[in-house]
C-alpha positions in Angstrom: 114.6 3.3 -111.4 117.5 1.8 -113.1 117.7 -1.2 -110.6 115.5 -3.6 -108.8 114.9 -3.0 -105.1 114.4 -5.9 -102.8 112.5 -5.3 -99.5 112.9 -7.7 -96.6 109.4 -9.0 -95.6 110.8 -10.3 -92.3 112.6 -7.0 -91.5 113.2 -6.4 -87.8 111.8 -9.9 -87.0 114.9 -11.5 -88.6 117.5 -12.7 -86.1 120.7 -10.6 -86.2 119.1 -8.1 -88.6 121.5 -5.3 -88.0 120.4 -1.9 -89.2 117.3 -1.4 -91.3 118.2 -1.8 -95.0 117.0 -2.7 -98.5 118.9 -4.4 -101.2 119.6 -3.1 -104.7 120.3 -5.6 -107.5 123.0 -4.6 -109.9 123.9 -7.1 -112.6 124.3 -10.2 -110.4 125.2 -8.4 -107.2 123.0 -7.5 -104.3 124.0 -4.3 -102.6 122.6 -3.4 -99.1 121.5 0.2 -98.6 120.8 1.6 -95.2 117.2 2.9 -94.7 117.8 6.2 -93.0 117.1 9.9 -93.5 120.7 10.0 -94.8 121.0 6.6 -96.5 124.3 5.0 -97.4 125.5 2.1 -99.4 126.5 -0.3 -96.6 129.0 -2.3 -98.7 130.8 0.9 -99.8 130.4 -0.3 -103.4 130.1 2.6 -105.8 127.7 2.1 -108.7 126.2 4.2 -111.5 123.0 6.0 -110.4 123.7 5.4 -106.7 122.8 9.0 -106.0 119.3 8.3 -107.5 118.9 5.2 -105.3 120.0 7.1 -102.1 117.6 10.0 -103.0 114.7 7.5 -103.4 115.5 5.9 -100.1 115.7 9.3 -98.4 112.4 10.3 -100.0 110.7 7.1 -98.9 112.4 6.6 -95.6 109.3 6.7 -93.4 107.4 4.1 -95.5 110.5 1.8 -95.7 111.0 2.0 -91.9 107.4 1.3 -91.2 107.6 -1.8 -93.4 110.9 -2.9 -91.7 109.3 -2.7 -88.3 106.1 -4.5 -89.6 103.8 -1.5 -89.1 102.6 -1.9 -92.6 102.2 -5.0 -94.8 104.1 -6.0 -97.9 101.0 -5.0 -99.9 100.8 -1.6 -98.2 104.4 -0.7 -98.7 104.2 -1.7 -102.4 101.1 0.4 -102.9 102.7 3.4 -101.2 105.9 3.1 -103.1 104.2 2.7 -106.4 102.8 6.2 -105.9 106.4 7.6 -105.8 108.3 7.2 -109.0 112.0 8.0 -109.3 112.7 11.5 -110.5 
């Protein structure tokens, strides 16, 4: 993965959460990406390797959604995601 991905430990418990999302750090920017079967970059910002990031979110959609809605812990999501490398 060419970028760091940030997961929200509070997720759906956060007040005014909006749609389920993760953040991708690019240089000094933090870009929100919708967790969905058809993920999108919420800011509309186009970045190199964005297709790889969107494919990863699509591939891991169920695990990311489970974490967002607190069905699995931070530890569990990290363990499950570590089994799925970027291709």
